[in-house]
Every structure is written in C-alpha cells, then in structure tokens.
C-alpha positions as CSV (number, residue, x, y, z in Angstrom):
1,M,0.0,0.0,0.0
2,K,1.2,3.5,-0.8
3,A,0.5,6.8,0.9
4,M,0.8,10.5,0.3
5,I,1.6,13.2,2.8
6,F,0.5,16.8,1.9
7,A,3.4,19.0,2.9
8,A,3.3,21.8,0.3
9,G,1.2,24.4,2.1
10,L,2.3,27.9,2.9
11,G,1.6,27.6,6.6
12,T,0.3,31.2,6.9
13,R,-1.2,30.4,10.3
14,F,2.1,29.1,11.6
15,K,4.2,32.3,11.3
16,P,6.9,33.2,12.2
17,W,8.3,29.7,11.7
18,T,7.0,29.6,8.1
19,D,8.7,32.8,7.2
20,K,11.9,30.8,6.9
21,H,10.8,27.1,7.0
22,P,8.1,24.8,5.7
23,K,5.5,23.9,8.4
24,A,6.1,20.2,7.8
25,L,9.5,20.6,9.4
26,A,8.2,22.2,12.6
27,L,9.3,20.2,15.6
28,V,7.1,18.4,18.2
29,N,9.3,16.9,21.0
30,G,12.3,17.0,18.7
31,K,10.7,15.3,15.7
32,S,9.3,17.1,12.7
33,L,5.7,16.8,11.8
34,L,6.8,15.1,8.5
35,Q,8.9,12.5,10.4
36,R,6.1,11.8,12.8
37,N,3.6,11.1,10.0
38,I,6.1,8.9,8.1
39,E,6.7,6.9,11.3
40,Y,2.9,6.7,11.9
41,L,2.5,5.1,8.5
42,Q,5.4,2.7,9.2
43,Q,3.3,1.3,12.1
44,Y,1.0,-0.1,9.4
45,N,3.9,-1.3,7.2
46,I,3.3,1.6,4.8
47,T,6.7,2.6,3.6
48,D,6.2,3.9,0.0
49,V,5.3,7.5,0.6
50,V,4.8,10.5,-1.8
51,V,5.5,13.9,-0.3
52,N,4.4,17.0,-2.2
53,V,6.5,20.2,-1.7
54,H,6.2,23.9,-2.5
55,H,7.0,26.3,0.3
56,F,10.8,26.0,1.1
57,A,10.7,22.8,-1.0
58,G,14.5,22.5,-0.8
59,Q,14.5,22.2,3.0
60,I,12.1,19.2,2.9
61,I,14.0,17.5,0.1
62,E,17.3,18.0,2.1
63,A,15.7,16.7,5.3
64,V,14.4,13.6,3.5
65,E,17.8,12.9,1.9
66,K,19.8,13.6,5.1
67,N,17.6,11.2,7.1
68,D,17.3,8.5,4.4
69,G,13.5,9.0,4.4
70,W,13.4,8.0,8.1
71,G,13.4,4.4,6.9
72,S,10.8,4.8,4.2
73,N,11.0,5.1,0.4
74,I,10.1,8.8,-0.2
75,I,9.1,10.1,-3.6
76,I,8.9,13.9,-3.9
77,S,6.1,15.4,-6.0
78,D,7.4,18.9,-6.8
79,E,4.9,21.8,-6.8
80,S,7.6,24.5,-6.7
81,N,6.0,26.4,-9.6
82,E,2.5,26.6,-8.0
83,V,1.0,25.2,-4.9
84,L,-2.0,23.1,-6.0
85,E,-3.8,22.5,-2.7
86,T,-4.8,19.0,-1.6
87,G,-6.9,18.0,-4.6
88,G,-4.5,19.4,-7.2
89,G,-1.6,18.0,-5.4
90,L,-3.2,14.5,-5.4
91,W,-4.0,14.7,-9.1
92,K,-0.4,15.7,-9.9
93,A,1.0,12.8,-7.9
94,K,-1.5,10.2,-9.3
95,D,1.2,8.3,-11.3
96,F,3.3,7.9,-8.2
97,L,0.3,6.3,-6.3
98,K,-0.5,3.6,-8.9
99,D,-0.9,0.2,-7.2
100,D,-3.2,-2.8,-7.0
101,E,-4.4,-1.6,-3.6
102,P,-6.1,1.5,-2.2
103,F,-3.9,4.3,-1.0
104,I,-3.8,6.6,2.0
105,T,-3.4,10.4,2.3
106,L,-2.4,12.4,5.3
107,N,-1.9,16.1,6.0
108,A,1.6,16.8,7.4
109,D,0.2,19.2,10.0
110,F,-2.3,16.7,11.6
111,L,-1.1,14.2,14.2
112,T,-3.3,11.3,15.2
113,N,-3.2,7.7,16.4
114,L,-6.2,6.7,14.4
115,N,-6.0,3.0,13.7
116,I,-5.4,2.7,10.0
117,E,-6.2,-1.0,10.0
118,K,-9.7,-0.3,11.4
119,L,-10.2,2.5,8.9
120,L,-9.4,0.1,6.1
121,E,-11.8,-2.5,7.5
122,F,-14.5,0.1,7.6
123,H,-13.7,1.2,4.1
124,A,-13.9,-2.4,2.8
125,D,-17.1,-3.1,4.7
126,K,-18.8,0.0,3.2
127,K,-17.5,-0.8,-0.3
128,A,-16.6,2.9,-0.4
129,L,-14.8,4.9,-3.1
130,L,-13.1,6.7,-0.3
131,S,-13.4,6.9,3.5
132,F,-11.8,9.3,6.0
133,G,-11.5,9.8,9.7
134,V,-13.8,12.2,11.4
135,T,-14.4,13.1,15.1
136,N,-17.1,15.0,17.0
137,R,-14.6,17.7,18.1
138,K,-15.5,21.4,17.7
139,S,-14.5,22.9,14.4
140,S,-15.2,26.0,12.3
141,R,-16.2,23.8,9.4
142,N,-18.0,20.4,9.5
143,L,-18.7,17.7,7.0
144,L,-22.3,16.5,7.3
145,F,-23.3,12.8,7.4
146,D,-26.5,10.7,7.5
147,E,-27.1,7.9,10.0
148,T,-25.1,5.4,8.0
149,N,-22.0,7.8,8.1
150,R,-22.4,8.6,4.3
151,L,-21.2,12.0,3.3
152,C,-24.0,14.3,2.4
153,G,-22.7,17.9,2.7
154,W,-20.5,20.5,4.3
155,K,-21.1,23.6,6.5
156,N,-19.1,26.6,7.5
157,N,-20.1,27.2,11.1
158,S,-18.7,30.8,11.1
159,T,-20.6,32.0,8.0
160,G,-23.5,29.6,7.9
161,E,-22.7,28.6,4.3
162,E,-23.8,25.1,3.4
163,K,-23.0,22.8,0.4
164,I,-25.4,19.9,0.3
165,S,-24.8,17.0,-2.0
166,I,-27.6,14.7,-0.7
167,K,-30.6,16.3,0.9
168,K,-31.7,14.5,4.1
169,P,-33.1,15.7,7.4
170,G,-31.1,15.5,10.6
171,L,-27.6,15.5,9.1
172,I,-24.8,14.9,11.7
173,P,-21.9,17.4,11.8
174,M,-18.4,15.9,12.2
175,A,-14.9,17.3,11.9
176,Y,-12.4,16.1,9.3
177,S,-9.3,14.3,10.5
178,C,-7.3,14.3,7.2
179,V,-6.6,10.6,7.1
180,V,-8.2,9.2,4.0
181,V,-8.3,5.9,2.1
182,F,-9.0,6.0,-1.6
183,E,-9.8,3.4,-4.2
184,Q,-7.5,3.6,-7.2
185,S,-10.5,4.3,-9.4
186,V,-11.0,7.7,-7.8
187,F,-8.8,9.2,-10.5
188,E,-11.4,8.2,-13.1
189,H,-14.0,10.3,-11.4
190,I,-12.3,13.5,-10.0
191,P,-13.9,16.3,-12.1
192,Q,-11.6,19.1,-11.0
193,R,-8.3,20.1,-12.5
194,G,-5.6,22.6,-11.5
195,K,-5.6,24.0,-8.0
196,F,-8.5,22.7,-5.8
197,S,-9.3,21.2,-2.4
198,L,-10.1,17.6,-1.8
199,I,-13.2,18.7,0.1
200,D,-14.6,20.1,-3.2
201,T,-13.9,16.8,-4.8
202,Y,-15.7,14.9,-2.0
203,L,-18.8,17.1,-2.3
204,S,-18.9,16.8,-6.1
205,L,-18.7,13.0,-5.9
206,A,-20.8,12.3,-2.8
207,A,-24.2,12.0,-4.5
208,S,-23.0,9.5,-7.1
209,F,-20.4,7.5,-5.2
210,P,-20.2,6.0,-1.7
211,I,-18.1,8.3,0.5
212,Y,-18.0,7.6,4.2
213,G,-16.8,9.1,7.4
214,Y,-15.1,6.8,10.0
215,D,-15.8,8.1,13.5
216,H,-12.7,7.7,15.6
217,S,-13.8,10.2,18.4
218,G,-11.7,9.6,21.5
219,D,-8.4,9.0,19.6
220,K,-5.5,11.4,19.9
221,L,-5.7,14.1,17.3
222,V,-4.1,17.6,17.0
223,D,-4.3,20.0,14.2
224,V,-0.9,21.6,14.5
225,G,-2.0,24.6,12.4
226,K,-0.8,27.4,14.8
227,P,2.3,27.7,16.9
228,E,0.3,27.4,20.1
229,S,-0.8,24.0,18.9
230,V,2.7,22.6,19.3
231,A,2.4,22.6,23.1
232,V,-0.8,20.6,22.8
233,A,0.8,18.1,20.5
234,E,3.8,17.7,22.8
235,E,1.5,16.8,25.6
236,M,-0.1,14.0,23.5
237,F,2.8,12.7,21.4
238,D,6.1,11.8,23.0
C-alpha cells in the first residue's frame, strides 16, 4: 500500500516559523511533523510515501535525503512552480500512487493515532470509493453525514454557508481528520483540475459514489495549524 503526505502548504497560520521554514519541518518533541507522519505510516507497514513540496521545498528534500527518508521510500512530488492545494496535489501525484491496492493520504500538520487497519476494514465493509477519519470535536467547518455515516454535505459554522450533496433531514456534523483511504478508481471520477481542495472533490462525488466518514472520536488528534498547537501536540505525542 502507498501513501501521500501533503506538505506543500504555505503555513500562513504558523508564522513566524513559516517565514523561513516549511510547516512540515516544525518540531514536536524533537521530531518534525513530517517525520512523525512517516513513522505513523510505518506502524502499518506503509513505507512507500509520496510527499508534495512547494514552500521551502528544498528544505524538505534536504531533510528527507539527510535522514534516508526516516526508513521509508520517499518520492517527492514537486509543486515548486505553483501550490496546488490537496486535490490538485493529489492529481499531480497520481502516477506515483498507482498500485493494485487502495492508497492513503495524510496532512503533514495533523497528528493522530487513528488505527489505519480499522479505517481500512470500515472502508472495505462500506464498499466505499473513499473513506476518511472524522471526530465529534469542535470545528469551524464540518462535514455532514447521514445515520449510516455517508457524506451528504458541508457547513461553515462561522458564516452559515452550506453545500449539500444529498438532501436529508437531521444530518450529523463531524470534523475532518485528514486521514483518507482512496480506491485507485477515484482518479477516473475526479472532475476538478488545476488548484483545488479535496473537500470540493468529495462534495462533487458524494451524490454519485459511496463516500463515508469513519468516526474515531476519542483517539488522539491535534491540528498543528498554529504555533500554540505545538504545546498541545507535545502533551499528546512523545
């Protein structure tokens, strides 16, 4: 099984570190976010990993080379010319992810102990095109699910904006964990091109294809999006 870690972002919420460094190399108890996610995948014997780069791309490439990929086979997907967001980054890297198995994506700035084996079992049981971790934590934006955990929509809790793919009463709001399992066939169906978010892809496919949220509320999870999140992460992850 192959995986991709999204590490190309500008990290604007993580200044001043990101004025001179990529956020993926920010340290949590002496290990970078990138290293921690590579080692997280290793726990599930996933060692073929694509990492996309843009912001201070050279620093990430140097860190990977200096550390021999922290024991994994790392392939760099270079977005130096233009950051493509998660969806565009995935599309650009699609040839690197070809396999006879599903593949996993992570965001470099999320740390979690979600059990990937259980996520894969859930995904297989649902016969889903893609499945991703969600929790019931507070978030400014939520994905909306029906009682079977099928994705139906999205809501911005700050503005009230909603995007509904499947109209149903009583939709359940959950927060996205950024650990996703995709079937290889997803590339046949993604309608977007260029620079786009995976969330937009999910919403455009949700009515026609089975997309599910795997509730892992109670697991460790930190969005290390701001400098003050590092202290929270260091309390949770040794």
